[in-house]
N, CA, C and O atoms as a Tinker XYZ file with bonds, in Angstrom:
   152  protein
     1  N     -1.303000   10.937000    9.977000    73     2
     2  CA    -0.493000   10.097000   10.023000    64     1     3
     3  C     -0.524000    8.805000   11.421000    63     2     4     5
     4  O     -0.541000    7.574000   11.419000    81     3
     5  N     -0.520000    9.561000   12.203000    73     3     6
     6  CA    -0.929000    8.035000   13.278000    64     5     7
     7  C     -2.354000    7.627000   12.951000    63     6     8     9
     8  O     -2.537000    6.559000   13.536000    81     7
     9  N     -3.443000    7.976000   12.292000    73     7    10
    10  CA    -4.373000    7.551000   11.916000    64     9    11
    11  C     -4.149000    6.455000   11.023000    63    10    12    13
    12  O     -4.448000    5.347000   11.466000    81    11
    13  N     -3.717000    6.518000    9.941000    73    11    14
    14  CA    -3.084000    5.650000    8.712000    64    13    15
    15  C     -2.365000    4.702000    9.597000    63    14    16    17
    16  O     -2.745000    3.539000    9.726000    81    15
    17  N     -1.354000    5.175000   10.194000    73    15    18
    18  CA    -0.569000    4.097000   11.007000    64    17    19
    19  C     -1.180000    2.903000   12.096000    63    18    20    21
    20  O     -0.742000    1.796000   12.406000    81    19
    21  N     -2.234000    3.563000   12.463000    73    19    22
    22  CA    -2.881000    2.764000   13.287000    64    21    23
    23  C     -3.831000    1.183000   12.185000    63    22    24    25
    24  O     -3.951000   -0.032000   12.338000    81    23
    25  N     -4.283000    2.220000   11.146000    73    23    26
    26  CA    -5.345000    1.335000   10.170000    64    25    27
    27  C     -4.142000   -0.209000    9.549000    63    26    28    29
    28  O     -4.441000   -1.366000    9.253000    81    27
    29  N     -2.650000    0.587000    9.571000    73    27    30
    30  CA    -2.058000   -0.621000    9.004000    64    29    31
    31  C     -1.821000   -1.631000   10.131000    63    30    32    33
    32  O     -1.505000   -2.813000   10.001000    81    31
    33  N     -1.972000   -1.143000   10.936000    73    31    34
    34  CA    -1.492000   -2.264000   12.098000    64    33    35
    35  C     -2.588000   -2.858000   11.963000    63    34    36    37
    36  O     -2.372000   -3.641000   11.037000    81    35
    37  N     -3.462000   -2.968000   12.239000    73    35    38
    38  CA    -5.055000   -3.557000   12.404000    64    37    39
    39  C     -5.242000   -4.341000   11.339000    63    38    40    41
    40  O     -5.285000   -5.564000   11.477000    81    39
    41  N     -5.390000   -3.689000   10.017000    73    39    42
    42  CA    -5.204000   -4.473000    8.949000    64    41    43
    43  C     -4.198000   -5.540000    9.007000    63    42    44    45
    44  O     -4.734000   -6.568000    8.592000    81    43
    45  N     -3.150000   -5.722000    9.292000    73    43    46
    46  CA    -1.702000   -6.568000    9.309000    64    45    47
    47  C     -2.195000   -7.521000   10.340000    63    46    48    49
    48  O     -2.067000   -8.723000   10.106000    81    47
    49  N     -2.980000   -6.963000   11.934000    73    47    50
    50  CA    -3.040000   -8.089000   13.070000    64    49    51
    51  C     -4.163000   -9.110000   12.623000    63    50    52    53
    52  O     -4.207000  -10.325000   12.818000    81    51
    53  N     -5.212000   -8.143000   11.859000    73    51    54
    54  CA    -6.541000   -8.974000   11.371000    64    53    55
    55  C     -5.982000  -10.106000   10.460000    63    54    56    57
    56  O     -6.236000  -11.228000   10.898000    81    55
    57  N     -5.106000  -10.063000    9.005000    73    55    58
    58  CA    -4.851000  -10.893000    8.465000    64    57    59
    59  C     -3.887000  -12.143000    8.767000    63    58    60    61
    60  O     -3.804000  -13.192000    8.127000    81    59
    61  N     -2.997000  -11.643000   10.219000    73    59    62
    62  CA    -2.197000  -12.663000   10.438000    64    61    63
    63  C     -3.241000  -13.636000   11.779000    63    62    64    65
    64  O     -3.068000  -14.813000   12.097000    81    63
    65  N     -4.101000  -12.842000   12.241000    73    63    66
    66  CA    -5.122000  -14.199000   12.704000    64    65    67
    67  C     -5.989000  -14.850000   11.833000    63    66    68    69
    68  O     -6.586000  -15.903000   12.057000    81    67
    69  N     -6.039000  -13.937000   10.485000    73    67    70
    70  CA    -6.859000  -15.050000    9.646000    64    69    71
    71  C     -6.352000  -16.515000    9.438000    63    70    72    73
    72  O     -6.842000  -17.643000    9.398000    81    71
    73  N     -4.901000  -15.824000    9.306000    73    71    74
    74  CA    -3.931000  -16.695000    8.221000    64    73    75
    75  C     -3.488000  -17.974000    9.590000    63    74    76    77
    76  O     -3.176000  -19.144000    9.370000    81    75
    77  N     -3.569000  -17.420000   10.727000    73    75    78
    78  CA    -3.346000  -18.505000   11.795000    64    77    79
    79  C     -4.799000  -19.296000   12.030000    63    78    80    81
    80  O     -4.698000  -20.522000   11.992000    81    79
    81  N     -6.000000  -18.816000   12.242000    73    79    82
    82  CA    -7.186000  -19.321000   12.220000    64    81    83
    83  C     -7.295000  -20.086000   10.960000    63    82    84    85
    84  O     -7.888000  -21.127000   11.240000    81    83
    85  N     -6.907000  -20.044000    9.312000    73    83    86
    86  CA    -7.073000  -20.971000    8.220000    64    85    87
    87  C     -5.784000  -22.036000    8.519000    63    86    88    89
    88  O     -5.777000  -22.923000    7.666000    81    87
    89  N     -4.678000  -22.175000    9.530000    73    87    90
    90  CA    -3.810000  -22.883000    9.407000    64    89    91
    91  C     -4.206000  -23.628000   10.378000    63    90    92    93
    92  O     -3.967000  -24.826000   10.224000    81    91
    93  N     -5.060000  -23.136000   11.922000    73    91    94
    94  CA    -5.721000  -24.307000   12.549000    64    93    95
    95  C     -6.646000  -24.944000   12.105000    63    94    96    97
    96  O     -6.501000  -26.161000   12.221000    81    95
    97  N     -8.022000  -24.442000   11.392000    73    95    98
    98  CA    -8.643000  -25.335000   10.695000    64    97    99
    99  C     -8.150000  -26.148000    9.348000    63    98   100   101
   100  O     -9.027000  -26.878000    8.885000    81    99
   101  N     -7.347000  -26.147000    8.896000    73    99   102
   102  CA    -6.531000  -26.518000    7.842000    64   101   103
   103  C     -5.842000  -28.151000    8.884000    63   102   104   105
   104  O     -5.757000  -29.264000    8.366000    81   103
   105  N     -5.487000  -27.872000   10.217000    73   103   106
   106  CA    -4.736000  -28.962000   10.739000    64   105   107
   107  C     -5.958000  -29.806000   11.517000    63   106   108   109
   108  O     -5.537000  -30.856000   12.004000    81   107
   109  N     -7.241000  -29.586000   11.712000    73   107   110
   110  CA    -7.842000  -29.704000   12.340000    64   109   111
   111  C     -8.792000  -30.908000   10.970000    63   110   112   113
   112  O     -9.404000  -31.958000   11.165000    81   111
   113  N     -8.609000  -30.376000   10.072000    73   111   114
   114  CA    -9.527000  -31.294000    9.038000    64   113   115
   115  C     -8.575000  -32.126000    8.567000    63   114   116   117
   116  O     -9.021000  -33.215000    8.206000    81   115
   117  N     -7.460000  -31.982000    8.457000    73   115   118
   118  CA    -6.481000  -33.419000    8.133000    64   117   119
   119  C     -6.762000  -33.963000    9.211000    63   118   120   121
   120  O     -7.711000  -34.659000    8.851000    81   119
   121  N     -6.586000  -34.225000   10.645000    73   119   122
   122  CA    -6.457000  -35.074000   11.761000    64   121   123
   123  C     -8.022000  -35.686000   11.267000    63   122   124   125
   124  O     -8.109000  -36.880000   10.980000    81   123
   125  N     -9.022000  -34.948000   11.205000    73   123   126
   126  CA   -10.178000  -36.099000   10.717000    64   125   127
   127  C    -10.182000  -36.536000    9.457000    63   126   128   129
   128  O    -10.767000  -37.605000    9.285000    81   127
   129  N     -9.869000  -36.201000    8.848000    73   127   130
   130  CA    -9.169000  -37.324000    7.593000    64   129   131
   131  C     -8.669000  -38.392000    8.012000    63   130   132   133
   132  O     -9.302000  -39.437000    8.158000    81   131
   133  N     -7.582000  -38.246000    8.226000    73   131   134
   134  CA    -6.889000  -39.283000    9.514000    64   133   135
   135  C     -7.270000  -40.476000    9.863000    63   134   136   137
   136  O     -6.958000  -41.560000    9.372000    81   135
   137  N     -7.921000  -40.243000   10.684000    73   135   138
   138  CA    -9.329000  -40.139000   11.419000    64   137   139
   139  C    -10.008000  -41.509000   10.718000    63   138   140   141
   140  O     -9.808000  -42.701000   10.951000    81   139
   141  N    -10.746000  -40.946000    9.919000    73   139   142
   142  CA   -11.405000  -41.551000    9.406000    64   141   143
   143  C    -10.986000  -42.715000    8.328000    63   142   144   145
   144  O    -11.625000  -43.623000    7.796000    81   143
   145  N     -9.575000  -42.260000    8.243000    73   143   146
   146  CA    -9.082000  -43.559000    6.777000    64   145   147
   147  C     -8.358000  -44.440000    8.172000    63   146   148   149
   148  O     -7.840000  -45.424000    7.643000    81   147
   149  N     -8.189000  -44.489000    9.167000    73   147   150
   150  CA    -8.066000  -45.432000    9.835000    64   149   151
   151  C     -8.649000  -46.519000    9.998000    63   150   152
   152  O     -8.232000  -47.324000   10.830000    81   151
């Protein structure tokens, strides 16, 4: 039971980290596009 819970927590954390990384990458890309248009 504990092992399953541990795996679920690990999956949730990695998903959250991936989502945060994706958001940061998108904002950096948006900044690059903005500076290129100016």
